[in-house]
LOKEDREN-525917 format. One record per residue: residue in one letter; z, y negated, x negated of N, C-alpha, C in turn. Coordinates in steps of 0.2 Angstrom, whole numbers, padded with zeros to 4 digits, always signed. Example, Ala and Ser with C-alpha at 12.3 -4.5 7.8 and 13.67 -1.06 7.14 Angstrom:
2
A+0039+0028-0066+0039+0022-0062+0039+0016-0066 S+0035+0011-0064+0036+0005-0068+0039+0000-0064 
end
This chain:
433
M-0137-0014+0169-0139-0021+0169-0141-0024+0176 K-0139-0030+0176-0140-0032+0184-0147-0033+0185 K-0148-0033+0193-0154-0033+0195-0155-0042+0196 Y-0162-0044+0194-0164-0051+0200-0168-0052+0202 I-0167-0056+0209-0173-0057+0212-0180-0059+0207 P-0184-0056+0209-0191-0057+0204-0193-0062+0207 F-0198-0066+0203-0200-0073+0206-0206-0073+0212 S-0210-0068+0209-0216-0065+0215-0213-0064+0220 V-0206-0060+0222-0202-0059+0228-0200-0066+0231 L-0196-0070+0228-0197-0078+0230-0203-0079+0233 A-0209-0082+0230-0215-0084+0233-0217-0078+0239 L-0217-0071+0238-0219-0069+0245-0214-0070+0252 A-0208-0074+0251-0204-0075+0254-0205-0080+0259 L-0209-0084+0256-0211-0091+0260-0214-0088+0264 I-0221-0086+0263-0225-0081+0268-0222-0079+0273 L-0218-0073+0272-0217-0069+0277-0209-0073+0282 C-0208-0076+0280-0201-0082+0285-0204-0087+0288 M-0212-0084+0289-0216-0089+0292-0216-0087+0300 T-0216-0077+0300-0217-0074+0303-0210-0071+0307 T-0205-0074+0300-0199-0070+0304-0195-0076+0306 A-0193-0081+0306-0189-0088+0306-0186-0087+0312 N-0189-0083+0317-0184-0084+0326-0182-0077+0325 A-0180-0074+0320-0176-0068+0322-0168-0070+0322 A-0165-0064+0325-0158-0064+0326-0156-0059+0323 V-0148-0058+0323-0145-0052+0320-0146-0047+0327 G-0148-0043+0322-0150-0037+0327-0157-0034+0329 D-0160-0042+0330-0168-0040+0330-0172-0036+0326 V-0178-0032+0328-0182-0029+0323-0186-0034+0318 V-0185-0032+0312-0189-0039+0307-0198-0034+0307 K-0195-0028+0304-0202-0023+0303-0202-0014+0305 V-0205-0013+0306-0205-0005+0306-0210-0001+0302 L-0208+0002+0298-0212+0008+0295-0214+0015+0300 G-0218+0017+0300-0219+0023+0302-0222+0022+0311 D-0225+0018+0313-0229+0016+0319-0235+0016+0317 A-0240+0014+0323-0245+0018+0320-0249+0009+0317 D-0247+0005+0316-0249-0001+0312-0248+0001+0304 D-0243+0005+0302-0240+0006+0295-0235+0013+0297 P-0240+0018+0297-0237+0025+0297-0236+0026+0288 L-0229+0033+0290-0227+0034+0284-0232+0039+0280 P-0233+0040+0274-0237+0042+0269-0237+0051+0272 V-0231+0054+0272-0230+0060+0275-0225+0060+0279 P-0227+0061+0285-0222+0062+0292-0217+0067+0291 S-0212+0065+0296-0205+0069+0294-0206+0075+0303 A-0208+0072+0310-0209+0075+0315-0209+0083+0313 P-0215+0085+0307-0215+0093+0308-0210+0096+0307 N-0205+0093+0300-0199+0096+0296-0193+0095+0302 W-0195+0092+0308-0187+0092+0311-0183+0087+0310 C-0184+0083+0305-0179+0079+0304-0180+0073+0298 S-0176+0070+0297-0177+0064+0291-0170+0060+0291 I-0168+0060+0285-0162+0056+0282-0162+0050+0278 G-0164+0053+0273-0163+0046+0268-0165+0041+0267 V-0163+0032+0265-0169+0028+0264-0164+0025+0258 A-0167+0022+0253-0167+0018+0249-0171+0013+0246 F-0167+0006+0242-0172+0001+0241-0168-0001+0235 D-0174-0002+0231-0172-0004+0223-0174-0010+0220 G-0174-0015+0228-0176-0021+0225-0185-0022+0227 N-0190-0018+0225-0196-0018+0227-0198-0011+0231 S-0197-0007+0231-0197-0003+0234-0193+0002+0238 L-0196+0005+0245-0191+0009+0249-0192+0015+0244 Y-0187+0021+0247-0187+0027+0244-0187+0031+0252 Y-0189+0038+0253-0186+0040+0259-0186+0048+0256 D-0183+0052+0261-0185+0059+0261-0185+0063+0268 I-0187+0069+0267-0188+0071+0274-0186+0079+0272 C-0183+0083+0279-0179+0089+0277-0184+0095+0275 D-0181+0100+0272-0184+0106+0270-0189+0103+0265 D-0190+0098+0263-0194+0095+0257-0192+0093+0250 S-0193+0095+0245-0190+0093+0240-0191+0086+0236 M-0196+0082+0240-0199+0076+0237-0194+0070+0239 I-0193+0065+0235-0194+0058+0238-0199+0055+0237 Y-0198+0051+0242-0206+0045+0243-0205+0040+0241 E-0208+0034+0239-0210+0029+0235-0212+0025+0239 I-0212+0020+0242-0217+0017+0247-0215+0008+0248 D-0222+0006+0250-0221-0001+0249-0217-0003+0255 P-0212-0007+0255-0206-0009+0262-0212-0013+0266 L-0218-0016+0263-0221-0021+0268-0227-0017+0272 N-0230-0013+0270-0236-0007+0273-0234-0001+0274 A-0231+0004+0270-0228+0009+0270-0233+0013+0265 S-0236+0011+0261-0241+0013+0256-0236+0016+0250 L-0240+0023+0250-0236+0029+0245-0238+0023+0237 R-0232+0023+0235-0231+0021+0228-0231+0026+0221 G-0226+0031+0224-0226+0036+0220-0222+0043+0223 T-0220+0048+0220-0214+0054+0222-0210+0056+0214 K-0205+0058+0217-0201+0061+0215-0200+0068+0219 N-0202+0074+0213-0200+0079+0213-0194+0084+0211 T-0189+0085+0218-0181+0086+0213-0184+0094+0216 S-0188+0099+0214-0188+0105+0215-0186+0108+0208 G-0182+0112+0208-0176+0115+0201-0173+0108+0198 L-0172+0105+0202-0167+0101+0199-0160+0102+0202 I-0160+0103+0208-0156+0103+0213-0155+0107+0214 G-0156+0114+0211-0152+0122+0216-0159+0122+0220 D-0156+0126+0225-0163+0128+0230-0163+0122+0236 S-0158+0118+0236-0157+0112+0242-0163+0107+0240 H-0162+0101+0245-0168+0096+0245-0162+0089+0245 P-0165+0085+0244-0164+0078+0245-0161+0074+0251 N-0155+0071+0252-0154+0070+0258-0153+0061+0259 A-0146+0059+0262-0145+0053+0262-0147+0051+0255 M-0148+0043+0253-0149+0039+0244-0144+0035+0245 A-0143+0033+0239-0141+0025+0239-0143+0022+0231 Y-0145+0017+0233-0148+0013+0225-0142+0011+0223 D-0141+0010+0215-0136+0009+0212-0139+0004+0206 A-0138-0004+0207-0141-0008+0204-0138-0007+0194 T-0132-0007+0198-0128-0006+0189-0132-0001+0183 R-0132+0004+0188-0135+0011+0184-0142+0010+0182 N-0146+0008+0188-0153+0007+0189-0154+0016+0192 G-0152+0018+0197-0154+0024+0200-0153+0025+0206 I-0153+0033+0208-0151+0032+0215-0147+0039+0215 W-0142+0037+0219-0137+0041+0222-0140+0046+0225 F-0137+0053+0226-0141+0058+0233-0137+0063+0234 G-0135+0064+0240-0133+0071+0243-0140+0075+0245 V-0137+0081+0248-0142+0087+0249-0141+0091+0255 Q-0146+0094+0258-0145+0095+0265-0140+0103+0267 D-0138+0105+0260-0134+0110+0261-0128+0111+0257 C-0123+0113+0258-0116+0114+0251-0118+0120+0248 D-0115+0119+0241-0114+0127+0236-0109+0129+0239 Q-0107+0134+0235-0100+0137+0235-0095+0135+0233 T-0096+0125+0231-0091+0123+0228-0089+0119+0233 G-0093+0113+0237-0095+0109+0242-0101+0106+0243 M-0098+0099+0244-0107+0096+0243-0109+0094+0235 P-0114+0094+0233-0115+0092+0228-0118+0086+0228 I-0116+0079+0223-0119+0074+0223-0122+0071+0214 Y-0127+0069+0216-0134+0069+0211-0136+0062+0211 F-0138+0061+0205-0139+0054+0203-0146+0056+0200 W-0150+0049+0202-0157+0052+0199-0158+0044+0193 D-0158+0045+0188-0157+0039+0183-0166+0036+0181 F-0166+0030+0183-0174+0026+0183-0177+0027+0175 D-0171+0024+0173-0172+0025+0164-0175+0030+0160 D-0172+0035+0163-0176+0042+0159-0178+0046+0163 N-0177+0045+0171-0182+0049+0176-0178+0058+0175 S-0171+0056+0173-0166+0062+0174-0164+0061+0181 T-0162+0069+0182-0157+0068+0188-0151+0074+0185 T-0145+0071+0188-0140+0076+0186-0134+0074+0193 L-0129+0081+0191-0125+0083+0194-0119+0080+0194 M-0116+0075+0196-0112+0072+0195-0104+0073+0196 F-0105+0076+0204-0099+0078+0207-0100+0083+0213 H-0094+0085+0215-0094+0087+0222-0089+0085+0226 V-0092+0085+0233-0088+0085+0238-0083+0091+0240 P-0078+0093+0239-0073+0099+0239-0073+0100+0245 F-0075+0106+0246-0073+0110+0254-0063+0110+0254 T-0061+0110+0248-0054+0110+0249-0051+0104+0249 L-0056+0097+0250-0050+0092+0251-0052+0088+0257 I-0045+0086+0258-0044+0084+0264-0042+0077+0265 N-0044+0075+0271-0046+0067+0272-0037+0066+0275 P-0035+0062+0271-0026+0059+0273-0028+0056+0277 A-0030+0052+0282-0033+0048+0287-0033+0051+0294 T-0038+0059+0293-0037+0065+0299-0033+0070+0298 N-0031+0071+0292-0030+0077+0290-0034+0086+0291 T-0042+0082+0289-0046+0088+0291-0049+0085+0285 S-0057+0092+0284-0061+0091+0280-0066+0087+0282 F-0067+0085+0272-0073+0080+0275-0079+0083+0275 L-0079+0090+0274-0086+0093+0275-0088+0098+0282 G-0089+0096+0287-0092+0099+0293-0098+0103+0293 Y-0105+0101+0293-0110+0103+0297-0115+0104+0288 C-0111+0103+0283-0112+0100+0277-0120+0099+0276 F-0121+0091+0277-0128+0090+0277-0124+0082+0276 T-0128+0078+0271-0127+0072+0268-0129+0067+0274 D-0127+0064+0278-0130+0060+0285-0130+0052+0279 G-0123+0051+0275-0122+0043+0276-0119+0044+0267 L-0124+0039+0265-0120+0038+0255-0120+0031+0253 A-0116+0029+0250-0118+0022+0248-0115+0021+0244 F-0118+0016+0239-0115+0014+0231-0112+0007+0234 N-0105+0006+0231-0100+0000+0229-0099-0003+0224 A-0103-0008+0218-0099-0008+0214-0094-0011+0213 N-0090-0015+0218-0085-0017+0219-0080-0021+0213 G-0087-0027+0213-0084-0031+0207-0085-0030+0200 P-0084-0033+0194-0087-0033+0187-0084-0027+0184 G-0088-0025+0180-0087-0018+0176-0088-0011+0181 E-0086-0007+0179-0089+0000+0181-0082+0004+0184 A-0076+0003+0180-0071+0006+0182-0069+0007+0188 D-0071+0001+0193-0069+0003+0201-0076+0005+0206 D-0081+0007+0202-0085+0010+0205-0085+0013+0212 E-0089+0013+0217-0088+0018+0222-0091+0023+0226 I-0092+0027+0227-0096+0031+0231-0095+0032+0236 W-0098+0031+0243-0094+0031+0249-0099+0036+0254 F-0096+0041+0257-0099+0048+0259-0097+0050+0265 S-0102+0052+0270-0102+0055+0276-0104+0060+0276 D-0103+0066+0280-0106+0072+0281-0108+0071+0287 D-0112+0074+0289-0117+0076+0297-0112+0075+0304 V-0113+0067+0308-0111+0068+0314-0102+0068+0312 D-0100+0064+0308-0093+0065+0305-0091+0058+0305 N-0083+0058+0308-0079+0052+0308-0077+0052+0302 D-0077+0057+0296-0073+0057+0290-0076+0054+0284 L-0074+0047+0282-0078+0044+0279-0072+0044+0271 G-0076+0046+0266-0073+0048+0259-0073+0044+0254 V-0070+0040+0250-0072+0036+0245-0071+0040+0240 F-0075+0040+0232-0074+0042+0227-0078+0039+0221 R-0075+0040+0215-0079+0036+0207-0082+0041+0208 P-0089+0036+0203-0094+0041+0201-0091+0047+0198 D-0087+0047+0195-0087+0053+0190-0081+0059+0194 G-0084+0057+0203-0078+0062+0208-0073+0060+0210 T-0069+0058+0207-0061+0056+0206-0060+0053+0215 F-0056+0056+0218-0055+0055+0222-0052+0049+0225 V-0054+0042+0229-0049+0036+0229-0045+0037+0236 T-0050+0038+0242-0047+0039+0248-0051+0040+0253 G-0047+0041+0259-0052+0041+0265-0050+0038+0271 Y-0055+0038+0277-0055+0035+0283-0055+0036+0289 D-0054+0035+0293-0056+0038+0300-0060+0032+0302 A-0068+0034+0305-0071+0028+0309-0070+0028+0313 T-0067+0030+0318-0065+0029+0324-0061+0023+0325 T-0056+0024+0319-0052+0016+0317-0055+0009+0321 I-0062+0010+0319-0067+0005+0319-0071+0005+0326 D-0073+0009+0331-0072+0011+0336-0075+0017+0339 P-0073+0020+0343-0072+0027+0345-0077+0031+0346 S-0085+0028+0347-0092+0030+0346-0092+0033+0339 L-0090+0030+0333-0090+0031+0327-0088+0040+0325 S-0086+0043+0329-0083+0051+0328-0091+0052+0327 T-0095+0051+0328-0103+0053+0326-0106+0048+0321 T-0103+0045+0315-0103+0040+0311-0109+0047+0307 S-0116+0042+0305-0121+0046+0303-0121+0041+0296 G-0126+0035+0295-0126+0031+0292-0121+0025+0287 V-0121+0025+0283-0115+0021+0279-0119+0016+0273 A-0119+0009+0273-0120+0006+0269-0114+0001+0268 I-0115-0002+0260-0109-0009+0256-0112-0010+0253 G-0109-0016+0251-0112-0021+0248-0106-0027+0247 G-0100-0029+0244-0096-0033+0244-0091-0031+0249 S-0088-0035+0253-0081-0034+0258-0084-0029+0263 N-0091-0030+0267-0092-0027+0273-0096-0021+0273 L-0091-0019+0276-0095-0008+0277-0100-0010+0283 Y-0105-0007+0284-0108-0005+0289-0110+0003+0291 L-0109+0005+0300-0108+0012+0301-0113+0012+0306 A-0116+0017+0305-0121+0019+0311-0119+0025+0316 N-0120+0024+0323-0115+0030+0326-0123+0034+0328 N-0123+0040+0326-0128+0046+0327-0130+0045+0335 G-0135+0043+0338-0137+0045+0345-0133+0041+0350 G-0130+0035+0347-0126+0029+0350-0130+0024+0350 G-0135+0023+0347-0140+0018+0346-0136+0011+0342 D-0131+0012+0338-0127+0006+0336-0128+0003+0328 V-0125-0002+0326-0126-0001+0320-0119-0005+0320 F-0113-0006+0316-0106-0008+0315-0106-0012+0309 R-0104-0016+0309-0100-0021+0304-0091-0020+0302 A-0091-0018+0298-0082-0021+0298-0079-0023+0291 D-0075-0026+0292-0071-0028+0285-0068-0023+0281 V-0070-0021+0275-0067-0015+0270-0058-0016+0270 A-0057-0021+0267-0049-0022+0265-0044-0021+0272 T-0046-0023+0277-0045-0020+0284-0047-0015+0287 F-0052-0014+0287-0054-0007+0292-0054-0009+0299 T-0057-0015+0300-0059-0018+0309-0065-0020+0309 L-0068-0020+0316-0072-0022+0319-0074-0026+0318 L-0079-0031+0315-0081-0038+0316-0087-0040+0320 D-0091-0035+0318-0097-0036+0324-0101-0030+0324 Q-0107-0029+0328-0111-0024+0330-0119-0025+0332 F-0123-0023+0331-0129-0024+0336-0132-0016+0340 T-0136-0018+0345-0139-0012+0345-0146-0011+0345 S-0147-0006+0343-0154-0004+0341-0158+0003+0345 G-0156+0002+0350-0160+0008+0353-0156+0016+0353 D-0157+0021+0360-0153+0025+0359-0158+0028+0355 D-0158+0030+0347-0162+0032+0343-0155+0035+0340 R-0157+0041+0335-0152+0044+0330-0153+0041+0324 Q-0150+0035+0322-0149+0032+0315-0146+0037+0310 E-0150+0036+0304-0146+0043+0299-0144+0037+0293 D-0147+0037+0288-0144+0033+0282-0147+0026+0283 M-0145+0020+0278-0144+0015+0279-0144+0011+0271 E-0149+0007+0272-0147+0001+0265-0152-0006+0266 C-0145-0011+0263-0144-0017+0263-0153-0020+0259 D-0156-0024+0261-0161-0027+0258-0160-0038+0261 P-0159-0038+0255-0159-0043+0255-0164-0049+0254 Y-0171-0046+0250-0176-0048+0247-0182-0050+0250 T-0185-0044+0253-0191-0043+0255-0193-0047+0261 F-0188-0049+0265-0190-0053+0270-0187-0060+0269 A-0184-0063+0263-0178-0069+0261-0184-0073+0264 P-0181-0079+0269-0173-0080+0267-0168-0072+0273 I-0171-0071+0276-0171-0065+0283-0167-0059+0278 E-0160-0057+0280-0159-0051+0277-0158-0046+0281 V-0160-0042+0279-0160-0036+0283-0159-0028+0282 M-0154-0023+0287-0153-0018+0283-0157-0011+0287 W-0162-0008+0282-0165-0004+0282-0161+0004+0286 V-0164+0005+0293-0161+0012+0296-0165+0015+0298 R-0165+0022+0294-0169+0027+0296-0167+0032+0302 T-0173+0034+0307-0171+0037+0311-0174+0045+0312 T-0171+0048+0311-0173+0056+0312-0176+0058+0319 T-0181+0063+0319-0186+0063+0324-0184+0068+0326 Q-0178+0071+0325-0175+0077+0330-0179+0082+0333 G-0184+0085+0326-0190+0086+0331-0195+0085+0333 G-0196+0077+0333-0201+0074+0338-0197+0073+0344 F-0192+0070+0344-0190+0068+0350-0186+0060+0350 Y-0187+0060+0343-0188+0052+0343-0192+0049+0337 P-0192+0042+0338-0200+0040+0333-0198+0042+0325 D-0201+0044+0321-0201+0045+0314-0202+0038+0312 V-0198+0034+0310-0198+0028+0307-0192+0026+0304 I-0194+0021+0300-0188+0016+0295-0189+0008+0297 T-0184+0007+0300-0184+0001+0303-0178-0004+0301 A-0182-0010+0298-0178-0018+0296-0175-0021+0300 Y-0169-0020+0303-0165-0025+0308-0160-0030+0303 E-0163-0037+0306-0159-0042+0304-0153-0041+0305 I-0147-0043+0298-0141-0043+0298-0137-0052+0296 E-0131-0051+0297-0128-0060+0295-0130-0062+0288 P-0131-0065+0286-0133-0069+0280-0128-0066+0274 E-0128-0064+0270-0124-0062+0266-0118-0059+0265 T-0122-0052+0270-0113-0047+0271-0116-0040+0269 C-0122-0040+0266-0123-0035+0262-0127-0035+0256 G-0123-0033+0252-0128-0035+0245-0130-0031+0242 F-0138-0033+0236-0140-0027+0234-0138-0021+0232 G-0139-0016+0231-0138-0011+0226-0130-0009+0225 G-0127-0012+0230-0121-0011+0229-0116-0018+0225 E-0118-0021+0225-0114-0029+0223-0115-0033+0227 E-0110-0038+0225-0106-0041+0230-0113-0047+0233 P-0115-0049+0241-0120-0052+0241-0121-0059+0239 G-0127-0060+0237-0129-0066+0234-0134-0065+0226 L-0137-0066+0222-0139-0068+0217-0135-0069+0210 E-0136-0064+0207-0132-0065+0200-0137-0066+0196 V-0132-0073+0190-0138-0078+0186-0132-0074+0178 Y-0137-0077+0173-0136-0076+0167-0132-0084+0166 V-0125-0084+0163-0123-0091+0161-0120-0090+0153 D-0122-0099+0149-0120-0097+0144-0117-0105+0144 I-0111-0104+0142-0107-0112+0141-0106-0112+0135 K-0108-0118+0134-0108-0121+0126-0114-0117+0122 P-0120-0118+0126-0125-0113+0120-0126-0112+0113 S-0124-0105+0113-0127-0106+0103-0119-0107+0100 S-0114-0107+0105-0106-0107+0100-0103-0100+0105 C-0101-0096+0099-0098-0093+0103-0090-0093+0096 P-0084-0092+0100-0082-0093+0106-0083-0098+0108 N-0081-0101+0114-0082-0106+0119-0076-0111+0117 P-0075-0114+0116-0069-0119+0113-0068-0125+0119 I-0063-0127+0120-0063-0131+0125-0056-0135+0123 N-0057-0140+0121-0049-0144+0117-0049-0151+0124 P-0042-0149+0126-0039-0152+0132-0039-0159+0131 K-0039-0162+0124-0037-0168+0123-0046-0171+0121 G-0048-0168+0122-0057-0170+0121-0059-0175+0127 K-0064-0179+0124-0069-0182+0130-0074-0180+0130 G-0081-0183+0134-0085-0179+0132-0089-0175+0137 V-0093-0172+0136-0096-0166+0142-0094-0159+0139 I-0096-0155+0144-0093-0147+0142-0102-0146+0145 P-0107-0145+0139-0114-0140+0141-0114-0133+0143 V-0118-0133+0151-0119-0124+0153-0125-0125+0154 A-0127-0117+0153-0134-0117+0154-0134-0111+0159 I-0139-0111+0164-0142-0106+0168-0146-0101+0164 L-0148-0098+0163-0153-0094+0158-0160-0092+0163 G-0166-0093+0161-0170-0090+0163-0174-0085+0159 T-0176-0078+0164-0176-0072+0162-0183-0071+0162 E-0187-0066+0161-0193-0063+0164-0193-0064+0171 D-0189-0062+0175-0188-0061+0182-0184-0067+0184 F-0182-0072+0181-0178-0075+0186-0181-0085+0183 D-0185-0089+0186-0187-0093+0188-0179-0098+0187 V-0178-0102+0184-0173-0107+0183-0174-0114+0188 T-0182-0115+0188-0184-0118+0194-0184-0120+0200 T-0182-0111+0204-0181-0111+0210-0173-0114+0213 I-0171-0114+0207-0163-0118+0207-0162-0124+0211 D-0158-0125+0216-0157-0135+0216-0150-0136+0213 P-0152-0140+0208-0146-0142+0204-0141-0146+0207 A-0142-0150+0213-0136-0152+0215-0132-0149+0219 T-0132-0142+0220-0127-0135+0224-0124-0134+0219 V-0125-0136+0211-0121-0131+0208-0116-0134+0206 Q-0109-0129+0203-0103-0131+0204-0101-0127+0197 L-0095-0130+0193-0094-0126+0187-0086-0125+0191 T-0084-0119+0193-0077-0116+0197-0074-0113+0192 L-0067-0112+0196-0061-0110+0193-0056-0108+0200 E-0055-0103+0201-0054-0101+0206-0054-0105+0212 D-0053-0108+0216-0055-0112+0222-0055-0120+0222 N-0057-0121+0215-0057-0130+0212-0065-0129+0208 G-0069-0134+0208-0074-0136+0206-0076-0140+0206 V-0082-0144+0199-0082-0150+0199-0091-0149+0198 S-0095-0155+0200-0102-0155+0201-0104-0158+0194 P-0112-0159+0191-0113-0158+0183-0115-0167+0185 L-0113-0170+0179-0117-0175+0178-0124-0178+0179 R-0126-0173+0174-0135-0172+0175-0136-0166+0172 W-0143-0164+0173-0146-0158+0172-0153-0159+0168 A-0156-0154+0163-0163-0154+0163-0164-0148+0161 Y-0170-0147+0160-0175-0139+0159-0176-0139+0149 E-0173-0133+0148-0175-0132+0140-0173-0125+0140 D-0177-0123+0132-0175-0116+0133-0170-0116+0126 V-0163-0116+0129-0156-0116+0124-0154-0109+0120 G-0154-0104+0127-0149-0099+0126-0155-0091+0126 T-0151-0086+0125-0152-0080+0127-0146-0075+0129 P-0149-0072+0136-0143-0070+0141-0140-0063+0136 F-0134-0063+0137-0128-0059+0135-0128-0053+0135 E-0129-0046+0134-0128-0041+0140-0121-0037+0135 G-0115-0037+0139-0109-0037+0137-0105-0036+0142 E-0098-0034+0139-0093-0034+0142-0092-0044+0144 L-0089-0046+0150-0086-0051+0150-0081-0056+0145 C-0082-0062+0143-0076-0065+0137-0080-0061+0131 D-0084-0057+0129-0089-0055+0123-0095-0062+0123 C-0096-0061+0117-0102-0068+0116-0107-0066+0110 H-0112-0070+0110-0115-0069+0106-0119-0078+0102 D-0120-0080+0098-0120-0086+0097-0129-0087+0096 L-0133-0084+0100-0141-0085+0097-0144-0090+0103 N-0150-0092+0099-0152-0100+0104-0158-0097+0109 G-0164-0102+0110-0168-0099+0116-0172-0093+0114 D-0173-0090+0119-0176-0083+0118-0185-0083+0121 G-0187-0091+0124-0196-0090+0124-0195-0091+0133 Y-0189-0093+0138-0188-0094+0144-0184-0100+0145 L-0187-0102+0151-0184-0110+0151-0179-0110+0155 D-0173-0113+0153-0166-0112+0155-0163-0120+0159 L-0160-0119+0163-0158-0127+0168-0150-0127+0163 T-0152-0134+0161-0146-0136+0157-0143-0141+0161 L-0134-0141+0161-0131-0145+0164-0126-0147+0160 K-0124-0151+0161-0117-0156+0158-0112-0157+0161 F-0106-0157+0162-0101-0157+0165-0095-0164+0162 D-0094-0167+0166-0088-0172+0162-0082-0169+0161 K-0079-0167+0154-0074-0165+0152-0069-0164+0154 Q-0065-0172+0153-0060-0174+0156-0060-0174+0167 E-0064-0175+0168-0064-0171+0176-0064-0164+0177 A-0066-0160+0173-0066-0153+0173-0056-0151+0172 I-0058-0153+0166-0048-0153+0164-0044-0153+0170 D-0044-0160+0173-0040-0162+0177-0041-0158+0186 I-0047-0157+0188-0048-0154+0193-0045-0145+0193 L-0049-0144+0188-0050-0136+0186-0040-0133+0183 G-0037-0139+0181-0031-0138+0180-0030-0134+0173 L-0035-0135+0169-0035-0133+0164-0028-0134+0156 D-0025-0138+0160-0016-0140+0155-0014-0132+0157 D-0013-0130+0162-0008-0126+0163-0012-0116+0160 Y-0019-0118+0156-0021-0113+0152-0022-0112+0145 M-0017-0117+0142-0018-0119+0134-0017-0112+0130 G-0021-0112+0126-0021-0104+0122-0024-0098+0126 E-0029-0099+0131-0029-0093+0134-0038-0094+0134 T-0040-0087+0134-0047-0087+0137-0046-0084+0143 L-0051-0088+0147-0053-0086+0156-0059-0088+0157 P-0062-0084+0162-0068-0084+0166-0069-0089+0168 F-0076-0097+0168-0077-0100+0172-0084-0097+0176 T-0085-0099+0184-0089-0096+0187-0093-0102+0188 I-0100-0101+0189-0105-0105+0191-0107-0105+0197 T-0109-0108+0201-0112-0105+0209-0116-0110+0209 G-0119-0109+0216-0124-0114+0218-0129-0108+0222 N-0135-0115+0223-0140-0111+0229-0147-0112+0226 L-0152-0107+0226-0160-0108+0226-0160-0114+0231 L-0165-0116+0228-0170-0122+0233-0171-0119+0241 E-0172-0123+0245-0174-0122+0252-0180-0117+0254 E-0186-0119+0249-0192-0116+0250-0191-0110+0246 F-0185-0106+0243-0184-0100+0241-0177-0096+0245 G-0177-0101+0250-0171-0097+0255-0165-0098+0254 S-0163-0103+0251-0155-0106+0249-0151-0101+0249 T-0154-0097+0239-0150-0090+0242-0144-0092+0239 A-0139-0089+0238-0132-0093+0234-0133-0087+0230 F-0130-0090+0223-0130-0088+0217-0125-0088+0212 E-0122-0085+0206-0117-0088+0204-0116-0082+0197 G-0113-0085+0192-0112-0081+0187-0107-0083+0182 Q-0104-0081+0176-0101-0081+0173-0100-0080+0165 D-0096-0085+0163-0094-0087+0156-0089-0089+0155 C-0084-0086+0149-0079-0088+0148-0076-0093+0141 V-0071-0097+0142-0071-0101+0138-0064-0100+0132 W-0062-0104+0129-0055-0104+0126-0051-0110+0126 V-0047-0110+0129-0044-0119+0130-0039-0117+0124 L-0041-0123+0120-0037-0123+0113-0030-0128+0117 E-0024-0127+0112-0017-0131+0113-0019-0138+0111 K-0015-0140+0114-0018-0147+0114-0012-0151+0107 
end
């Protein structure tokens, strides 16, 4: 199930952005673990701390030689809950983590290997289960470096990448302790590929934290004080920011807490008290790291020709194409700027003739291009009317007669809600003339 920005989070952003409006990329937006907002359980006595994750509402962190995962408020570090992994992951303890918005849970590695290699677990929020999903085996060699992915057997970096619609191409990115070897795996453990982080920058020979969401890969160099952003497709450096001579470890994207500012949470390991015991939010480039491994921006439910299934379009017909952006318990459509909305196919788009607010549809949970014919569900929807002939001409629908294809609705929220970009999809069946 996709995650959406709760309306309460958007409203809170109005207050927060007043104090962060002058921030710039690399600036510190928030520090948890300082005198003002101390962490509920410090890690200095335990020598080190690695993991951090963000589920859209809470932060999660762990510390060395401790079986607990701690859930805290990202604004003041107050404790919200705990997860005890004792007895669930053998004799080890949780380490680097990554929130998965697709499956609604946290992937995590541990602080030592077993006889097979590095175990990777998944904590499912829906039923609170913890499952061993796969191993990064000792015998697996990185084709980019001709060395093993495992050195110190201590998961420093873990990231989930939804990698587009569907789950077949989902990815888990893995980094061992201070190691330039990056491994990419499917959620079932199938090996995809490996990378040499020093291709991006020589200092990433001591790679630790990893974060990804869309086409951007973020990497931290342990002890170097830098966070780098690279293009995933070309594996080349885009930019970097300096965050002090600390020992950065795990990282997690957060586009919500301080919206419209987007941040990267970076966990600093104390290394026995030599470094601050903090989790720091640094500003990052807008729309460069999506929430929970998803593409940057907000995803919304879209229903073309509400109450119709399938959605036929007659290329000879005139009139309008009705489209609804559906409201839910967690998403208020009145935060949308209707003037920014477009109905798109590939690189072409058309704007609506007019719009209104009414309850006309119910979100469909299923595969894209499947559908239902349900009407309203009690939540207000944004209804839009697009000129049919304009859409046929500009979107080139004459080239798709007889085909079923997805349309994408794009747009932005109102400025007072951060102007956040959003998109959603539904399918149409283009009839023969």
